[in-house]
C-alpha positions as CSV (number, residue, x, y, z in Angstrom):
1,M,14.1,-29.7,-7.1
2,T,17.6,-28.7,-8.3
3,T,19.9,-25.8,-7.5
4,T,19.3,-24.6,-11.0
5,L,15.6,-24.4,-10.5
6,I,16.0,-22.5,-7.2
7,K,18.5,-20.1,-8.8
8,S,16.1,-19.5,-11.7
9,F,13.2,-18.8,-9.4
10,W,15.1,-16.2,-7.4
11,E,16.4,-14.5,-10.6
12,W,12.8,-14.2,-11.8
13,F,11.7,-12.9,-8.4
14,A,14.4,-10.3,-8.2
15,N,13.7,-9.1,-11.7
16,N,9.9,-8.9,-11.2
17,A,9.5,-7.9,-7.6
18,Y,8.7,-4.3,-8.6
19,R,5.5,-5.7,-10.1
20,L,4.5,-7.2,-6.8
21,N,2.5,-4.2,-5.5
22,L,0.4,-5.6,-2.7
23,E,-2.5,-3.3,-3.5
24,S,-2.7,-3.7,-7.3
25,A,-0.8,-6.8,-8.5
26,S,-2.8,-8.1,-11.5
27,D,-4.4,-11.5,-11.5
28,A,-2.3,-12.3,-14.5
29,F,0.9,-11.5,-12.7
30,L,-0.1,-13.5,-9.6
31,A,-0.8,-16.4,-11.9
32,E,2.7,-16.0,-13.3
33,L,4.1,-16.1,-9.8
34,D,2.1,-19.1,-9.0
35,E,3.5,-20.9,-12.1
36,Q,7.0,-20.0,-10.9
37,V,6.3,-21.6,-7.5
38,V,4.7,-24.7,-9.1
39,N,7.9,-25.2,-11.1
40,L,9.8,-25.4,-7.8
41,G,7.6,-28.0,-6.1
42,D,4.4,-28.7,-4.2
43,F,4.4,-25.4,-2.2
44,A,1.9,-22.8,-1.3
45,W,2.9,-19.1,-1.2
46,E,1.8,-15.8,0.3
47,I,2.8,-12.2,0.0
48,G,2.0,-9.5,2.5
49,P,3.4,-6.7,4.7
50,G,6.8,-7.7,6.3
51,F,7.8,-7.6,10.0
52,H,11.1,-5.7,9.3
53,K,10.8,-4.6,5.7
54,E,8.0,-3.4,3.5
55,N,7.0,-6.8,2.2
56,Q,7.3,-10.5,2.9
57,F,7.2,-13.6,0.7
58,V,6.3,-16.9,2.3
59,L,6.9,-20.3,0.8
60,S,4.6,-22.7,2.7
61,P,5.1,-26.5,2.9
62,H,1.4,-27.2,3.4
63,G,2.1,-28.2,7.0
64,D,4.3,-31.1,5.9
65,K,7.5,-31.7,7.9
66,E,9.4,-33.2,5.0
67,I,8.4,-30.5,2.5
68,L,9.5,-27.9,5.2
69,K,13.1,-29.1,4.6
70,Q,12.6,-28.1,0.9
71,T,11.1,-24.7,1.6
72,R,14.0,-23.9,4.0
73,D,16.5,-24.9,1.3
74,V,14.8,-22.5,-1.2
75,I,14.6,-19.6,1.3
76,E,18.2,-20.1,2.4
77,K,19.2,-19.2,-1.2
78,A,17.0,-16.1,-1.4
79,P,18.7,-12.8,-2.5
80,V,19.0,-9.9,-0.1
81,M,16.5,-7.3,-1.2
82,D,15.8,-3.9,0.3
83,K,12.0,-4.2,0.4
84,W,11.5,-8.0,0.9
85,E,12.0,-10.6,3.6
86,F,11.5,-14.3,3.0
87,Y,10.2,-17.2,5.1
88,P,10.0,-21.0,4.6
89,A,6.6,-21.2,6.4
90,R,3.6,-19.0,7.4
91,Q,4.4,-16.5,10.1
92,P,2.3,-15.5,13.1
93,L,-0.1,-12.7,12.4
94,Q,0.4,-9.2,13.7
95,G,-3.2,-8.7,14.9
96,D,-6.5,-10.5,15.2
97,L,-6.8,-14.1,14.0
98,V,-9.1,-13.4,11.0
99,F,-8.9,-15.5,7.9
100,I,-10.3,-16.2,4.5
101,L,-10.7,-20.0,3.9
102,H,-10.9,-21.2,0.3
103,T,-13.3,-24.2,0.0
104,D,-15.0,-26.1,-2.7
105,H,-18.1,-24.0,-1.9
106,G,-16.3,-20.6,-2.2
107,E,-14.6,-18.3,0.2
108,I,-15.5,-18.3,3.9
109,N,-14.5,-15.7,6.4
110,F,-13.8,-16.7,10.0
111,D,-12.4,-15.2,13.1
112,A,-10.4,-17.4,15.5
113,T,-9.6,-14.6,18.0
114,N,-12.0,-15.9,20.6
115,W,-11.4,-19.6,20.1
116,Q,-10.5,-21.4,23.3
117,Y,-8.0,-24.3,23.6
118,I,-6.9,-27.1,25.8
119,L,-3.3,-28.5,25.6
120,Y,-2.2,-32.0,26.4
121,Q,1.6,-32.3,26.5
122,F,3.6,-35.5,25.9
123,H,7.0,-36.4,27.4
124,D,8.8,-35.5,24.2
125,G,7.6,-31.9,24.4
126,T,4.9,-32.2,21.7
127,F,1.2,-31.6,22.2
128,D,-2.3,-32.5,21.3
129,I,-4.7,-29.5,21.2
130,I,-8.5,-29.2,21.4
131,L,-9.9,-26.1,19.9
132,K,-13.4,-24.8,20.8
133,A,-14.4,-23.2,17.6
134,S,-18.2,-23.0,17.5
135,N,-18.2,-20.5,14.6
136,I,-17.0,-23.1,12.1
137,A,-19.3,-25.9,13.3
138,A,-21.2,-25.8,9.9
139,L,-18.0,-26.6,7.9
140,S,-17.0,-30.0,6.7
141,P,-14.5,-31.9,8.9
142,A,-11.8,-31.3,6.2
143,D,-12.5,-27.5,6.1
144,Q,-12.6,-27.4,10.0
145,S,-9.2,-29.1,10.0
146,L,-7.8,-26.6,7.5
147,A,-9.3,-23.7,9.4
148,A,-7.7,-25.0,12.7
149,R,-4.3,-25.3,11.1
150,L,-4.5,-21.7,9.6
151,A,-5.6,-20.4,13.0
152,I,-2.7,-22.0,14.9
153,D,-0.3,-20.9,12.2
154,G,-1.6,-17.3,12.7
155,A,-1.0,-17.6,16.5
156,I,2.4,-19.2,16.6
157,G,3.6,-19.7,13.0
158,E,3.6,-22.8,10.7
159,E,7.0,-24.1,11.6
160,K,6.2,-24.3,15.3
161,R,2.8,-25.9,14.6
162,I,4.5,-28.5,12.5
163,G,7.2,-29.2,15.1
164,L,5.0,-29.1,18.3
165,F,1.5,-30.4,17.5
166,V,0.6,-34.1,16.9
167,D,-3.2,-33.9,16.8
168,I,-5.5,-31.0,16.4
169,E,-9.2,-31.6,17.3
170,V,-12.0,-29.1,16.7
171,V,-15.1,-29.1,18.9
172,E,-18.2,-27.0,19.1
173,A,-18.1,-27.2,22.9
174,F,-15.8,-28.8,25.5
175,E,-17.0,-32.0,27.1
176,D,-18.2,-32.2,30.7
177,G,-15.2,-32.1,33.0
178,E,-13.0,-30.1,30.6
179,R,-12.1,-26.6,31.5
180,T,-14.6,-23.9,30.7
181,L,-12.2,-21.1,31.4
182,A,-9.7,-22.2,28.9
183,P,-7.4,-19.5,27.4
184,T,-8.1,-18.0,24.0
185,L,-5.9,-18.8,20.9
186,P,-4.0,-15.4,20.8
187,L,-2.5,-16.5,24.2
188,L,-1.0,-19.7,22.8
189,M,2.4,-18.4,22.0
190,D,2.9,-17.0,25.5
191,H,1.6,-20.2,27.0
192,L,4.1,-22.3,25.1
193,K,6.9,-19.9,26.1
194,Q,6.0,-20.5,29.7
195,L,6.0,-24.2,29.2
196,F,9.4,-24.1,27.5
197,K,10.7,-21.5,29.9
198,N,10.8,-18.7,27.3
199,K,13.0,-20.7,24.9
200,L,10.6,-20.2,22.0
201,T,11.0,-17.2,19.7
202,R,8.6,-15.7,17.2
């Protein structure tokens, strides 16, 4: 990925952003945007309402720490635009943890708002997490893993998930001896802030 490619992408984006109406963007135009992203590299992308401006554009590294360096490089070169804010990874959701999962068998809706979790912290400040997610028990292990990553990204953001979590395990029920009054996933950000003495930001 060269500086020329990045510059070309942002020139295209700035010239075409007016077509990115979140309510009515055509499939053809979204395919065109996807082609522009593919030309940059192996990234995913999302558009949606912004936190501080009308819209946001996210360039996701698919949860890969090395690719995150590349998405950060692209976003650092983004133009300043009145109606758009830009991020190098998926951001926390501003509401319930409700998702659409794209699988080989079609789209699956799932709600992670009531999922419970248990954290195991290592000396280096990273974690393993066990998610009690009975409503996705019928999914394949690969789709369960993807759903879990999306849910944690929705709770704390993709960058923090990449940096903090080593292993993510999905279970239908906690084993005997594990806590039954475990917190729910929307509380994960506040929990981490407490563990890091409020040094984490959104």
